[in-house]
C-alpha positions in Angstrom: 25.8 -37.8 7.5 27.6 -40.1 5.2 29.6 -38.7 2.3 27.3 -36.3 0.4 28.1 -37.9 -3.0 27.4 -41.4 -1.7 24.1 -40.4 -0.1 22.9 -38.5 -3.2 23.9 -41.2 -5.6 21.6 -43.5 -3.6 18.7 -41.1 -3.1 18.5 -39.3 -6.5 18.5 -42.0 -9.1 21.0 -42.3 -11.9 19.7 -39.5 -14.2 19.3 -36.8 -11.6 22.6 -37.6 -9.9 24.4 -37.5 -13.2 23.0 -34.0 -13.9 24.0 -32.8 -10.4 27.5 -34.4 -10.6 28.2 -32.8 -14.0 28.1 -29.3 -12.3 31.3 -30.1 -10.5 30.6 -27.9 -7.5 31.3 -29.4 -4.0 29.4 -26.5 -2.3 26.3 -27.3 -4.3 26.6 -31.0 -3.6 26.8 -30.3 0.2 23.8 -28.0 0.0 21.6 -30.4 -1.9 22.7 -33.4 0.3 22.0 -31.5 3.6 18.4 -30.7 2.6 17.6 -33.9 0.9 18.6 -35.7 4.1 16.7 -33.2 6.3 13.5 -32.8 4.2 13.5 -36.5 3.3 11.5 -36.7 0.0 10.5 -40.0 -1.5 12.3 -39.0 -4.8 14.3 -36.1 -6.2 14.1 -34.7 -9.7 17.1 -32.6 -10.7 16.1 -30.4 -13.7 18.5 -29.2 -16.4 17.6 -26.5 -18.9 15.9 -28.9 -21.4 12.3 -28.5 -22.6 11.9 -32.2 -21.6 12.7 -31.4 -18.0 10.4 -28.3 -17.9 7.6 -30.4 -19.5 8.0 -33.0 -16.7 7.5 -30.3 -14.1 4.4 -28.9 -15.8 2.9 -32.4 -15.9 3.6 -33.0 -12.2 1.9 -29.7 -11.3 -1.3 -31.0 -12.7 -0.9 -34.6 -11.6 -0.3 -33.5 -8.0 -3.4 -31.3 -8.0 -1.5 -28.1 -7.3 -2.7 -26.8 -10.7 -5.8 -27.6 -12.7 -6.1 -27.3 -16.4 -8.5 -24.7 -17.8 -10.5 -24.6 -21.1 -7.9 -22.5 -23.0 -4.9 -24.7 -24.0 -1.9 -24.1 -21.8 -3.8 -22.3 -19.1 -3.9 -23.6 -15.5 -5.3 -22.5 -12.2 -3.6 -22.7 -8.8 -5.2 -22.0 -5.4 -3.4 -20.9 -2.3 -4.8 -21.5 1.1 -7.5 -19.0 2.2 -5.0 -17.8 4.8 -2.1 -17.7 2.4 -2.9 -15.0 0.0 0.1 -12.6 0.1 3.5 -11.9 1.5 3.8 -12.5 5.3 5.8 -9.6 6.7 5.3 -10.6 10.3 7.0 -14.0 9.7 9.6 -12.8 7.2 12.7 -12.2 9.2 16.5 -11.9 8.8 18.7 -14.4 10.6 21.3 -12.2 12.3 24.3 -13.3 14.3 25.1 -11.5 17.6 26.4 -8.0 17.1 24.6 -7.3 13.8 21.8 -4.8 13.8 19.9 -3.6 10.8 17.7 -1.2 12.7 14.4 -1.2 14.5 12.3 -1.2 11.3 13.8 -4.6 10.3 12.3 -7.8 11.6 15.0 -10.2 12.7 15.7 -13.2 14.9 18.9 -14.6 16.4 20.4 -16.7 13.6 21.0 -19.8 15.7 17.5 -19.7 17.2 15.8 -18.9 13.9 17.7 -21.5 12.0 16.9 -24.2 14.6 13.2 -23.3 14.4 13.0 -23.4 10.6 15.1 -26.5 10.2 12.7 -28.3 12.6 9.8 -27.3 10.3 11.7 -28.6 7.3 12.6 -31.9 8.9 10.7 -34.7 7.0 8.6 -32.0 5.3 9.0 -33.6 1.8 8.2 -37.1 3.0 5.7 -38.7 0.7 6.5 -36.3 -2.2 8.9 -35.6 -4.9 11.4 -32.8 -4.4 12.5 -30.6 -7.3 16.0 -29.1 -7.7 16.0 -26.2 -10.0 18.7 -23.9 -11.4 18.2 -20.4 -12.6 20.1 -17.2 -13.4 19.0 -13.8 -12.2 19.7 -11.5 -15.2 20.8 -12.7 -18.6 23.2 -15.7 -18.8 26.9 -15.2 -19.4 27.0 -11.5 -18.4 28.4 -9.3 -15.7 24.9 -9.2 -14.3 24.4 -12.9 -13.9 23.7 -14.3 -10.4 23.2 -18.1 -10.2 20.4 -19.5 -8.0 19.4 -22.9 -6.9 16.1 -23.9 -5.3 14.9 -27.2 -3.7 11.1 -27.4 -3.2 8.4 -30.0 -2.8 6.0 -27.9 -4.9 5.6 -28.5 -8.6 3.6 -25.3 -8.8 6.5 -23.3 -7.4 8.9 -25.0 -9.8 6.5 -24.4 -12.8 6.1 -20.7 -11.8 9.9 -20.3 -11.8 10.2 -21.7 -15.2 7.9 -18.9 -16.5 9.5 -16.2 -14.4 13.3 -16.8 -14.7 16.0 -17.7 -17.1 17.3 -21.3 -17.0 20.5 -21.5 -15.1 21.8 -25.1 -15.2 24.2 -24.5 -18.1 25.3 -21.3 -16.4 26.2 -23.3 -13.3 28.0 -25.9 -15.3 30.1 -23.3 -17.1 31.0 -21.6 -13.8 32.3 -24.9 -12.4 33.7 -25.4 -8.9 34.0 -21.7 -8.2 30.4 -20.9 -8.9 28.8 -18.7 -6.2 25.0 -18.9 -5.9 21.9 -17.9 -4.0 20.1 -20.8 -2.3 16.5 -21.4 -1.6 14.8 -24.2 0.4 11.0 -24.5 0.5 8.3 -26.8 1.7 4.5 -26.5 1.4 4.2 -28.4 4.7 1.2 -30.5 5.5 -1.5 -30.2 2.8 -5.3 -30.4 3.0 -7.1 -30.3 -0.3 -3.7 -29.6 -2.0 -3.1 -26.4 0.0 -0.8 -25.6 2.9 -2.7 -26.3 6.1 -0.4 -25.1 8.9 -0.1 -21.4 8.1 0.7 -20.8 11.8 4.0 -22.4 11.0 4.6 -20.2 8.0 8.2 -18.9 8.1 10.3 -17.0 5.6 13.8 -16.6 7.0 16.6 -14.8 5.3 20.3 -15.6 6.0 22.4 -12.8 4.6 25.7 -14.4 5.6 25.1 -17.7 3.8 22.9 -16.3 0.9 20.1 -18.7 1.8 16.3 -18.3 2.1 14.1 -20.7 4.0 10.4 -20.9 3.4 7.9 -23.2 5.2 4.2 -24.0 5.3 3.2 -21.6 2.5 2.4 -21.8 -1.2 1.8 -18.1 -2.2 4.5 -17.3 -4.8 5.7 -14.1 -3.1 6.7 -16.3 -0.1 7.9 -19.4 -2.1 9.4 -18.2 -5.4 12.5 -17.1 -3.6 14.2 -15.6 -6.6 11.7 -12.6 -6.5 11.6 -10.1 -3.6 13.4 -12.5 -1.3 16.4 -12.7 -3.6 16.3 -8.9 -4.0 17.3 -8.7 -0.3 20.3 -10.9 -0.9 21.1 -8.9 -4.1 21.0 -5.5 -2.4 23.6 -6.7 0.1 25.8 -8.2 -2.7 25.5 -5.0 -4.8 26.5 -2.9 -1.8 29.7 -4.9 -1.4 30.5 -4.9 -5.2 29.6 -1.4 -6.3 26.4 -1.9 -8.3 22.7 -1.4 -7.6 19.8 -3.9 -7.1 16.6 -1.9 -7.3 12.8 -2.3 -7.2 12.5 -0.8 -10.7 10.8 -1.3 -14.1 12.9 -1.0 -17.3 11.2 0.3 -20.4 12.0 1.8 -23.8 10.4 5.1 -24.9 10.3 5.7 -28.6 11.5 9.1 -29.8 11.6 10.9 -33.2 12.9 9.0 -36.3 12.6 5.6 -34.6 15.0 6.5 -31.7 14.7 4.3 -28.6 15.6 5.6 -25.1 15.7 3.4 -22.0 14.4 4.4 -18.6 14.2 2.7 -15.2 11.5 3.6 -12.7 10.7 3.0 -9.1 7.1 3.3 -7.9 5.5 2.0 -4.7 2.6 -0.3 -5.0 -0.5 1.3 -6.5 1.4 4.3 -7.9 1.4 3.4 -11.6 4.4 1.2 -12.1 2.9 -1.5 -14.2 0.7 0.9 -16.1 3.8 3.0 -17.0 5.7 -0.1 -18.1 2.8 -1.2 -20.3 1.9 2.1 -22.0 0.8 1.3 -25.6 3.4 2.2 -28.2 6.4 1.8 -25.9 8.3 -1.4 -25.1 8.9 -3.3 -21.8 12.2 -4.8 -20.7 11.0 -5.5 -17.1 8.2 -4.5 -14.7 9.7 -5.2 -11.2 13.4 -5.7 -10.4 16.5 -4.3 -12.1 20.2 -4.7 -11.6 22.3 -1.6 -12.6 26.0 -1.6 -13.4 28.5 0.8 -14.9 29.8 -0.6 -18.1 32.2 1.2 -20.5 31.4 4.6 -18.8 27.6 4.4 -18.8 24.8 3.1 -16.6 23.3 -0.1 -17.9 20.4 -2.2 -16.6 18.9 -5.7 -16.9 15.6 -7.2 -15.9 16.4 -9.8 -13.3 13.4 -11.8 -14.4 12.0 -13.4 -17.5 8.3 -13.1 -16.8 5.6 -11.3 -14.9 3.8 -12.4 -11.6 1.2 -9.7 -11.9 -1.9 -8.6 -10.0 -4.9 -9.5 -12.2 -7.5 -7.3 -10.5 -8.7 -4.6 -12.9 -7.1 -6.1 -15.9 -9.6 -5.8 -18.8 -9.7 -5.5 -22.6 -10.1 -1.7 -22.5 -7.5 -0.6 -20.0 -4.9 -3.4 -20.5 -5.2 -4.6 -24.1 -1.7 -6.1 -24.2 -2.0 -8.2 -21.0 -5.6 -9.1 -21.8 -4.7 -10.5 -25.2 -2.1 -12.8 -23.5 -4.5 -13.9 -20.8 -7.2 -14.9 -23.2 -5.0 -16.6 -25.9 -3.6 -20.1 -25.9 -0.2 -20.3 -24.2 1.4 -21.1 -20.9 -0.4 -19.0 -18.2 -0.8 -19.8 -14.5 -3.8 -18.1 -12.9 -3.9 -18.0 -9.1 -6.8 -17.4 -6.8 -9.3 -16.3 -9.5 -12.7 -17.7 -10.0 -13.1 -20.7 -12.3 -16.5 -21.6 -13.8 -17.7 -25.1 -14.5 -16.7 -24.6 -18.1 -13.1 -23.9 -17.1 -13.1 -20.1 -17.7 -11.3 -17.8 -15.3 -12.9 -14.6 -14.0 -11.5 -11.9 -11.7 -12.5 -8.6 -10.2 -13.2 -5.8 -12.7 -12.4 -7.9 -15.7 -15.1 -6.1 -17.8 -17.3 -9.2 -18.1 -20.6 -10.1 -16.4 -20.0 -11.7 -13.0 -20.7 -15.5 -13.3 -23.4 -17.1 -11.3 -21.0 -19.4 -9.5 -17.7 -21.4 -9.6 -14.7 -22.2 -7.5 -12.3 -19.7 -6.0 -9.9 -19.4 -3.1 -12.8 -19.8 -0.7 -14.1 -23.0 -2.3 -17.5 -23.1 -4.0 -18.5 -19.5 -4.7 -21.8 -17.7 -5.4 -22.7 -14.0 -5.6 -23.3 -12.7 -2.1 -21.1 -15.4 -0.3 -19.7 -14.1 3.0 -16.9 -15.2 5.2 -17.2 -16.0 8.9 -17.1 -12.3 9.8 -20.0 -11.6 7.4 -17.7 -9.8 4.9 -18.5 -10.3 1.3 -16.2 -12.6 -0.6 -15.5 -11.3 -4.1 -15.4 -13.2 -7.3 -11.6 -13.4 -6.9 -9.1 -12.5 -4.2 -8.0 -8.8 -4.4 -4.4 -10.1 -4.7 -5.2 -12.8 -7.4 -2.4 -13.1 -9.9 -1.3 -14.3 -13.3 2.1 -15.7 -14.2 3.4 -15.4 -17.8 6.6 -15.2 -19.8 7.5 -11.6 -20.8 8.0 -12.6 -24.4 4.3 -13.4 -24.7 3.6 -9.6 -24.7 3.4 -7.7 -28.0 5.4 -4.9 -26.5 8.3 -7.1 -25.5 11.7 -5.4 -26.1 14.1 -7.3 -28.2 17.1 -6.3 -26.0 15.6 -7.9 -22.9 18.3 -10.6 -23.0 21.3 -8.4 -24.0 24.1 -9.6 -21.7 25.4 -6.0 -21.5 22.0 -4.7 -20.5 20.4 -1.6 -21.9 21.8 2.0 -21.6 19.9 3.9 -18.9 19.3 7.5 -19.9 16.7 8.4 -17.3 15.6 7.2 -13.8 12.0 7.9 -12.8 10.7 8.1 -9.2 6.9 8.2 -8.7 4.6 8.2 -5.6 1.0 8.8 -4.8 0.8 12.5 -3.8 -2.4 14.5 -3.7 -1.2 18.0 -3.0 2.6 18.7 -3.4 4.6 17.4 -6.4 3.7 18.5 -9.9 3.1 15.8 -12.5 6.6 16.0 -13.9 10.0 17.4 -12.6 13.6 16.9 -13.6 16.2 17.0 -11.0 19.1 19.5 -11.3 21.6 16.6 -11.2 22.1 13.0 -10.1 22.6 13.7 -6.4 19.7 16.2 -6.2 17.4 13.6 -7.8 18.6 10.7 -5.5 18.0 12.8 -2.4 14.9 14.9 -3.1 13.1 12.4 -5.3 14.4 8.9 -4.6 15.4 9.1 -0.9 12.4 11.4 -0.2 9.8 9.2 -1.9 6.4 9.0 -0.2 3.1 7.3 -1.1 -0.3 8.0 0.3 -2.4 5.1 1.5 -5.7 4.5 -0.3 -9.1 3.1 0.6 -7.7 -0.3 -0.4 -5.1 -0.2 2.3 -5.7 -1.4 5.9 -5.7 1.6 8.2 -6.3 5.3 7.7 -6.6 6.7 4.2 -4.3 9.5 3.0 -1.4 8.7 5.3 2.0 9.3 3.7 4.3 6.2 3.8 8.0 6.9 3.6 9.4 4.5 1.0 12.9 5.5 -0.3 13.4 4.3 -3.8 10.3 2.2 -3.4 12.6 -0.3 -1.8 12.1 0.1 2.0 10.6 -3.3 2.6 13.6 -5.0 0.9 16.6 -3.0 2.0 18.9 -5.5 3.7 21.7 -3.0 4.7 21.5 0.1 6.9 19.4 2.7 5.0 22.1 5.3 5.2 24.5 3.0 3.5 21.9 2.2 0.9 21.3 5.9 0.1 25.1 6.5 -0.1 25.5 3.6 -2.5 22.9 5.3 -4.8 24.6 8.7 -4.5 28.0 7.2 -5.3 26.8 5.0 -8.2 26.9 7.7 -10.9 29.6 9.9 -9.4 32.3 8.9 -11.9 30.0 8.6 -15.0 30.7 11.1 -17.8 27.0 11.5 -18.4 24.9 10.2 -15.6 21.2 9.4 -16.3 18.8 12.2 -15.8 16.6 11.8 -12.8 12.8 12.6 -13.0 10.0 12.7 -10.5 6.4 12.0 -11.6 3.1 12.2 -9.8 0.0 10.8 -11.4 -2.2 11.6 -8.4 -2.2 15.4 -7.9 -5.6 16.7 -7.1 -7.3 20.0 -7.6 -9.3 22.1 -5.1 -12.4 20.0 -5.8 -10.6 16.8 -4.9 -10.6 15.5 -8.5 -7.4 14.2 -10.1 -5.7 16.8 -12.4 -4.1 14.1 -14.6 -5.9 11.6 -16.8 -4.4 8.1 -16.8 -3.3 8.3 -20.3 -1.4 11.6 -19.7 1.6 9.6 -18.5 2.4 9.0 -22.1 3.0 12.8 -22.6 5.2 12.9 -19.5 7.3 10.1 -20.9 7.6 11.7 -24.3 8.8 14.9 -22.7 11.4 13.0 -20.7 12.7 11.3 -23.8 13.1 14.6 -25.6 14.7 16.1 -22.5 17.3 13.4 -22.3 18.4 14.3 -25.8 18.3 18.0 -25.1 15.6 18.6 -27.6 13.2 20.6 -25.4 13.8 23.5 -23.0 12.7 23.7 -19.4 11.8 26.1 -16.6 14.0 26.2 -13.4 12.1 26.1 -10.1 13.4 25.7 -6.6 12.7 21.9 -6.6 13.9 21.1 -10.2 13.1 21.9 -13.8 9.6 21.6 -15.4 8.4 21.5 -19.0 7.6 24.6 -21.0 3.9 24.9 -21.8 4.5 25.1 -25.6 6.3 21.8 -25.6 3.7 20.0 -23.6 0.9 21.4 -25.8 2.7 20.0 -28.9 3.3 16.6 -27.2 -0.3 16.3 -26.1 -1.6 17.1 -29.6 0.9 14.8 -31.3 0.7 11.7 -29.1 -2.7 11.9 -27.4 -4.7 13.9 -29.9 -5.7 16.2 -27.0 -5.8 19.9 -26.6 -3.7 20.8 -23.5 -5.1 24.1 -22.1 -3.0 26.8 -20.5 -5.2 26.8 -17.4 -4.6 23.1 -17.0 -0.9 23.6 -17.2 -1.0 26.4 -14.5 -3.1 24.3 -12.2 -0.9 21.2 -12.6 2.5 22.9 -12.5 2.2 25.7 -10.0 4.8 25.4 -7.2 3.1 24.7 -3.9 5.6 26.0 -1.4 3.9 25.4 1.9 3.3 21.7 1.0 6.9 21.3 -0.2 8.2 22.8 3.1 6.0 20.4 5.1 7.3 17.5 3.1 10.9 18.5 3.8 10.1 18.7 7.5 8.7 15.1 7.4 11.6 13.7 5.4 14.4 15.5 7.4 12.8 14.4 10.7 12.7 10.7 9.5 16.4 10.7 8.6 17.5 12.5 11.7 15.5 10.4 14.1 15.5 7.0 12.4 18.6 6.8 10.1 21.7 7.5 12.3 24.1 6.7 9.4 22.4 9.1 6.9 25.1 10.6 4.7 25.8 14.3 5.4 25.2 15.1 1.7 21.5 14.2 2.2 21.0 17.0 4.7 23.0 19.4 2.7 20.9 18.9 -0.4 17.7 19.1 1.6 18.8 22.4 3.2 19.7 23.9 -0.2 16.3 23.0 -1.5 14.6 24.5 1.6 16.6 27.7 1.1 15.5 28.0 -2.5 11.9 27.5 -1.5 12.0 30.1 1.2 13.6 32.6 -1.2 10.9 31.9 -3.8 8.2 32.4 -1.2 9.8 35.8 -0.3 9.6 36.9 -3.9 6.4 35.3 -5.1 4.2 34.1 -2.3 3.1 30.6 -1.3 1.8 29.5 -4.7 3.7 30.3 -7.9 2.5 29.9 -11.5 5.0 28.3 -13.8 4.7 31.3 -16.0 6.1 33.4 -13.2 9.5 31.7 -13.2 
């Protein structure tokens, strides 16, 4: 290849080359030159942070047919291929050099072999199209949390989505100058038919941890193409492990306390376990709903939302259950809908949106009508079950004003929640940081539901709700979490919640809105304003405090018999869970830290002693 600067000055055009050269970063120039030459676009648009450049990308998304305008001003619809409706775990692999092993659970391919394959798919993949070079920062700009990111893509939809989801990063790169380090992303839609990726058999999402680069080919679904999301989380976990901070699959929210007090929590919940509904509880405030970076600053844990928007599942969003999101999705403003139904009038509809199902329209399957079936005679719904919406976070009425604080928000509590029908009580506080990390975070499980392929009710091990994205050995990841708060004068309190506990009749013991009461108790507990009962697995609320909280915040009478049923200690189920968790770590995690087994054994001993005194099931009033 000729000199990168020479080649780019000829291929990019004066305005785009001037913007790239102004960043004064030889490594960036080499990266862009390599993939412009390989992907071979007809033209290249380098975007800075200006509104003019963002508007250009939005226009191109409609002109190219990747998005279509809807009736509400600012709203557009994007369709992915019928076969490209979600993350592709089978073809998402790490590129690993010889001698590096991340364990059997991690899909990987030899780095040289995998890179050769994916570069072959990228060769000439942008021909006939315009490529977009985009700059973003993960986390607020100009802060200890900031991570620069650069993407080159031939999809204006991907570029438009990133403008909604991430903070602009061109100026951040310019200020960093020649020494700027950055995550890199290369994407192609591949060959298109009717504006969607046609060769899904060549879909590849390859992750190079050594070079901090993600390759994505023959796919349009945002989870595979917007590399700054879960793909970048994998790069960030490795970076955090080296540098002594945490990259977590966590929400960040503010819970309001007495006299206008605001207390910040992070929370990790596997899919379908109440993460978004927790972050969006009316009356509280959202900082982020998906990914958090945590650092120690001036003696306390602080966190930022990596993102600037929401790429959310739209199924079941309706005016009654999700008023804040509903208002945004039905008001003028910049919103991208994906894989929902669109009527002839340009109105989007989706599953369980609270409105009558239309007589017809267009969705991910093409023309749609009620009763339409696929080739296997399965009913095709009004929208895909994984249909999405993409919005800026600031559009929400519960947007927290400290979202862009460069120092992050102070984390006073960490919440872990799974789907558990028979073991954990609705709310528990760990004895200390290490106890919480091991028995709540590292022991997190979630039961499969009827919406999951495979058997219902199977418990899936998912430490910190991050198993799918951990890019270092699990033992080292657990140890990093244990060590994080070891030197903090006042570590965040750790809580476990379970919204899915069932009674003897199989009915849920918690109403969906009860989670507000659990949050209010946690907020008071952080400030040492309520007492608690000590049990073998942690501390739980006093009945009198919960009764007051339910009355004040939910206008609901909380009966003593409900408290007993919800908060009784189920010793046989806890012991069975500990057997499962210990077996997983002993058999599958050879580098598990010794402290993990010590803390599990201590909890087992406490449970056995309680059973000796009180029997298998213990009322909270008996402690």
